[in-house]
Structure formats: structure tokens, C-alpha cells
C-alpha positions in Angstrom: 87.8 102.4 85.2 86.6 102.3 88.8 87.4 105.2 91.0 88.8 104.6 94.5 86.6 105.1 97.5 87.6 108.0 99.9 89.9 106.7 102.6 87.4 107.6 105.4 84.3 106.2 103.7 82.8 103.2 105.5 81.4 100.8 102.9 80.8 97.7 105.0 77.1 98.1 104.4 77.8 96.1 101.2 77.6 93.1 103.5 74.4 94.1 105.2 72.6 90.9 106.2 75.6 88.7 105.4 75.3 85.5 107.5 77.6 82.5 107.8 81.2 81.9 108.8 84.1 84.2 108.4 87.6 82.6 108.5 90.5 84.9 109.3 93.9 83.2 108.9 97.0 84.7 110.6 97.3 85.8 114.2 99.5 88.9 113.7 98.4 92.5 114.2 96.2 92.8 111.1 94.6 89.5 111.7 93.7 90.4 115.2 92.3 93.8 114.1 90.2 92.2 111.4 88.6 89.8 113.8 87.8 92.8 116.1 86.4 94.9 113.3 84.3 92.1 111.9 82.9 91.4 115.3 81.9 95.1 115.6 80.6 95.5 112.0 79.2 92.1 111.2 78.1 90.6 114.6 75.8 88.1 112.8 78.9 86.3 111.3 80.4 83.3 113.1 84.1 84.2 113.4 86.8 81.5 113.1 90.4 82.9 113.7 93.1 80.4 113.0 96.9 80.5 112.8 100.0 78.6 113.9 99.3 79.0 117.6 95.5 78.5 117.5 93.6 75.3 118.4 93.2 73.7 116.0 96.3 75.1 114.4 96.6 76.3 110.8 100.1 76.7 109.6 100.0 77.4 105.8 103.3 75.6 105.3 101.8 72.4 106.9 99.9 70.0 104.6 98.5 68.3 107.7 96.9 71.5 109.0 95.5 72.4 105.6 94.1 68.9 105.1 92.2 69.0 108.4 90.7 72.4 107.6 87.7 70.9 105.8 86.9 68.9 108.9 87.1 72.1 111.0 84.6 73.8 108.7 82.2 70.8 108.6 79.0 71.5 110.6 79.5 75.2 110.7 77.3 77.8 109.0 78.2 78.4 105.3 81.6 79.8 104.7 81.1 83.3 103.3 84.4 85.1 103.9 88.0 84.1 104.0 90.8 86.6 104.7 94.4 85.4 104.7 96.8 87.7 106.5 99.7 85.2 107.0 103.0 86.3 105.5 106.7 86.2 105.9 109.3 88.9 105.3 112.1 88.3 107.9 113.0 86.4 111.0 116.0 86.3 113.3 118.2 84.6 110.7 117.4 86.6 107.6 115.7 89.6 106.2 114.8 91.1 102.8 117.7 90.9 100.4 118.8 94.4 99.4 121.2 93.1 96.8 121.9 90.0 94.8 124.7 88.7 97.0 122.2 88.2 99.8 119.9 86.0 97.8 119.9 82.4 99.1 117.9 79.3 98.3 116.7 78.9 101.9 115.3 82.4 102.1 113.5 82.1 98.8 112.0 78.8 99.8 110.7 80.3 103.1 109.2 83.3 101.3 107.5 81.3 98.6 106.2 78.6 101.0 104.2 81.1 103.1 103.6 84.1 100.7 102.8 82.2 97.5 102.1 78.5 98.1 100.2 79.1 101.3 97.3 81.2 99.9 96.6 78.9 96.9 96.7 75.8 99.0 94.4 77.5 101.5 92.0 78.1 98.6 92.1 74.4 97.7 91.4 73.5 101.3 88.3 75.7 101.5 87.0 75.3 97.9 84.3 72.7 98.8 83.1 74.8 101.7 82.6 77.8 99.3 80.5 75.8 96.9 77.1 76.6 98.5 76.0 79.0 95.8 75.7 82.1 98.0 78.0 85.1 97.5 81.3 84.6 99.2 84.7 86.4 99.3 88.2 84.8 99.3 90.9 87.4 99.9 94.6 87.4 100.7 97.0 90.2 101.7 99.5 91.0 99.0 101.8 94.0 98.9 102.5 96.9 96.5 106.1 95.7 96.3 104.7 92.6 94.7 103.7 94.6 91.6 106.1 93.9 88.7 105.0 97.0 86.9 105.4 99.3 89.9 108.9 98.0 90.8 111.3 101.0 90.5 113.5 100.5 93.6 114.6 96.9 93.3 115.7 94.9 96.3 113.6 92.6 98.5 114.0 89.8 96.0 112.3 87.0 97.8 109.4 89.0 99.2 108.7 90.8 95.9 108.8 87.6 93.9 106.7 85.5 96.3 104.0 88.2 96.5 104.0 88.5 92.7 103.7 84.7 92.5 100.8 84.8 94.9 99.1 87.4 92.7 99.5 85.2 89.6 98.2 82.1 91.4 95.1 83.8 92.8 94.4 85.7 89.5 94.5 82.3 87.8 92.2 80.9 90.6 89.8 83.8 89.9 89.5 82.8 86.3 88.7 79.2 87.2 86.2 80.1 89.9 84.4 82.5 87.5 83.4 79.4 85.7 83.1 76.9 88.5 82.2 79.0 91.5 80.8 82.3 90.0 79.4 83.3 93.4 82.9 83.6 94.9 85.0 86.8 94.6 88.8 86.5 94.8 90.6 89.7 95.8 94.3 90.6 96.5 94.6 93.4 99.0 97.5 95.8 99.8 97.0 97.0 103.4 99.5 99.9 103.3 102.4 100.1 105.7 101.1 98.9 109.0 102.7 99.1 112.4 103.2 95.4 113.1 106.2 93.3 113.9 106.5 92.4 110.2 107.2 96.0 109.2 108.9 97.1 112.5 112.5 97.1 111.1 111.4 99.3 108.1 109.2 101.9 109.6 111.8 104.6 110.2 111.5 106.2 106.8 107.7 106.1 106.7 105.9 109.4 107.2 103.6 109.2 110.3 100.5 109.8 108.3 101.4 106.8 106.0 102.0 104.4 108.8 98.7 102.8 109.7 97.6 101.2 113.0 96.4 97.6 112.5 92.9 98.9 113.4 93.0 101.5 110.6 94.3 99.0 108.1 91.6 96.5 109.0 88.9 99.1 108.6 90.1 100.1 105.1 90.5 96.5 104.0 87.0 95.6 105.0 85.6 98.8 103.4 87.2 97.8 100.1 86.4 94.1 100.2 82.8 94.6 101.0 82.3 96.5 97.7 83.6 93.7 95.5 80.9 91.9 93.7 81.2 88.3 92.3 81.9 87.4 89.7 82.6 90.7 87.9 85.1 92.0 90.4 86.9 88.7 91.0 90.7 88.7 90.4 91.5 92.3 91.3 94.6 93.6 93.0 93.6 96.6 95.2 95.2 99.0 97.6 93.7 99.9 101.0 91.9 102.9 99.4 90.3 100.9 96.7 92.7 101.9 93.9 93.9 99.3 91.4 97.5 98.3 91.6 99.3 97.2 88.3 100.3 93.6 88.1 
């Protein structure tokens, strides 16, 4: 069993000399912080930051946006790193369902469209760009509440289930890519509770030392991801400190 890295240990040296393109998807707080941290730590990488409001746009619920992603990547240096931070928990009409009576088809469809379908369709869109034979990393933010084995509190039906579905889809992808693209490592990452608009309504009960800034979360995520080696580490579900989360 692997031991987790200390929370303050910088391990980005695992990417020393890494050259090519890094794609960060999602323009929220963690996405922004990841772009900043990557620019500081890996200045040799060509950074591509896309989301619903970028030009070109990349909305993971839009087949048109996903279909054009291959063209966006054409002509760039080899794609070496993909980090998906896009996710949905609540909006002005609905939030996480605390009990069964609040579960509605529309909310489930919204959660699954972005949290589950989006990441695997993103993988399909970039697959050909990752087939260059060099080591590469495909990762997506999951959540500890998406763990079926760790679910002791209940509630949050749509978010939990859609993150669990993402975990299964990307775990299955890792199995396939170990055969077809063995140089690519697939990783699911739990960033911890981070002070972003997504978590804003639910931060009150979080101890200050457990509520991370986006910059701190981004640093931890890069530390963990840089230590994953394809193909042996592909398909893992890891927390911000490198510890393994049960499925």
C-alpha cells in the first residue's frame, strides 16, 4: 500500500523537463489557481485554459464544443496534461438534495451531464491528441462524497451519484488505456473543501484549517498528480494529500 505524501511536500519535480501542452478545463477558482501554479512551476508548458466563457468555448455539456476540441489542439505541442475542474453542485434553482422528497429528474440530469458524462466525453475528445507515446496525465476532480464505501451521512443524491458514476467511467477508461495508451495515467482527484462559489453555501460547518484556498488546493493537487506514473498508477482515486479513497 502506498503511503500518502506529507501535506506540505512539494513533489512537482516529478514533472521536471515536462514539455508540451497542458489543458485545464473549467474557469472556477480551482481552475484559475491551477493555471497560475502550473505557470509558476512548469513554465516550459504551453497552457490552454478553456471553459464555457473562453474563446473558443468548452462547455462539457455541448457536443459541438467537444467535437471542435480536436481542431483546437491541432498544431500545438504534444498534449501532456489534462485537468478537468468543471463540476455542478447547485444553481439558483436547486441545490443538493438533503432528502428523497427533493430528488427530481431535472436535477439528476444536470448533475450527471456535467459531473459524469462531461469528463468521459472530454477523454474521448482528447484521446487522439494523447496518442503520441510520451508520458501524459488525464485527471478530473472528483469528491470524497462520491465514494460509495465512505458514504455514512447520506443526502446529496445527485452530486454523490454523479461523482460515483464519473469514478466508474474513468476507472473503466484507465483499464482500456492501459492496453491502448499505456503512456497515459488516469487519475481522479479529491481537492478537499475549497473556498469557491461551488462550496460557498456549505462552508459554515468546516473548520478553518480544513477549508483550503484555491491556491492551496491547486498546489496539493499538482503535488499528488506529478507523482503518478503510467501505467501502474492509472485508475486511482486520490485525496489532496495523496491518500487513497475507497470506491
